[in-house]
Legacy VTK file of the C-alpha trace (Angstrom):
# vtk DataFile Version 3.0
C-alpha trace
ASCII
DATASET POLYDATA
POINTS 76 float
-21.867 -4.134 16.934
-18.271 -2.669 16.449
-16.637 -2.467 13.764
-15.012 -5.517 11.862
-11.455 -4.800 10.767
-9.035 -8.499 9.422
-8.038 -8.485 13.087
-11.659 -8.871 14.232
-11.955 -12.276 16.171
-7.769 -13.186 14.849
-6.851 -16.147 16.094
-3.941 -19.048 15.956
-4.964 -22.439 14.796
-8.462 -21.858 13.242
-7.386 -24.939 10.833
-5.609 -27.046 11.667
-1.834 -28.514 10.770
-3.089 -30.761 8.065
-5.371 -28.918 6.249
-2.399 -25.608 6.606
0.460 -28.174 5.810
-1.396 -30.258 2.212
-2.605 -26.959 0.909
0.586 -24.841 1.144
1.704 -28.573 -0.637
-0.636 -27.889 -2.703
0.464 -24.212 -3.656
3.425 -25.318 -4.535
2.950 -28.477 -6.801
0.217 -26.850 -8.874
2.423 -23.385 -9.334
5.192 -25.985 -9.804
2.686 -27.751 -12.892
1.849 -24.656 -14.349
4.257 -22.424 -14.801
3.277 -19.717 -11.272
-0.557 -20.123 -11.238
-3.698 -22.057 -11.032
-7.180 -22.431 -11.591
-7.733 -19.605 -9.539
-4.809 -17.544 -11.468
-1.314 -16.521 -11.392
0.649 -16.782 -7.819
2.491 -13.877 -7.610
-1.742 -11.590 -7.017
-2.606 -14.601 -5.191
-4.152 -14.088 -1.742
-4.873 -17.387 -0.848
-0.944 -18.063 0.997
-1.604 -14.529 3.366
-5.251 -16.498 3.733
-4.021 -19.693 4.786
-1.062 -17.485 7.551
-3.335 -15.458 8.399
-5.841 -18.771 9.533
-3.017 -20.923 11.019
-0.225 -18.275 12.715
-2.981 -16.186 13.769
-1.284 -13.189 12.220
-1.871 -10.840 9.583
0.900 -10.662 6.602
0.071 -7.173 5.094
3.542 -6.096 3.989
4.560 -6.647 0.897
7.520 -7.389 0.409
6.666 -10.380 4.013
4.399 -11.486 1.154
6.339 -12.086 -1.176
9.181 -13.447 1.092
6.543 -15.831 2.004
5.012 -16.849 -1.051
8.295 -16.964 -2.727
9.717 -19.425 -0.461
6.155 -22.413 -1.434
5.304 -20.861 -4.432
8.919 -21.495 -6.033
LINES 1 77
76 0 1 2 3 4 5 6 7 8 9 10 11 12 13 14 15 16 17 18 19 20 21 22 23 24 25 26 27 28 29 30 31 32 33 34 35 36 37 38 39 40 41 42 43 44 45 46 47 48 49 50 51 52 53 54 55 56 57 58 59 60 61 62 63 64 65 66 67 68 69 70 71 72 73 74 75
């Protein structure tokens, strides 16, 4: 087996648009209702949004500035 990396098997549309949008909306809702956190922890430290983008868009969000920009659009 070849070495596993963050890009191994990377592809678009692993989750459908409806699921992506529902989960992003849930992140936004919970962040607003709970002052920037949910049951999993603080939104600023969370990896859910980058993971959702990876599964839907087929691209990695790894640059801290890019991650912050995307999270700020969703949770603030």
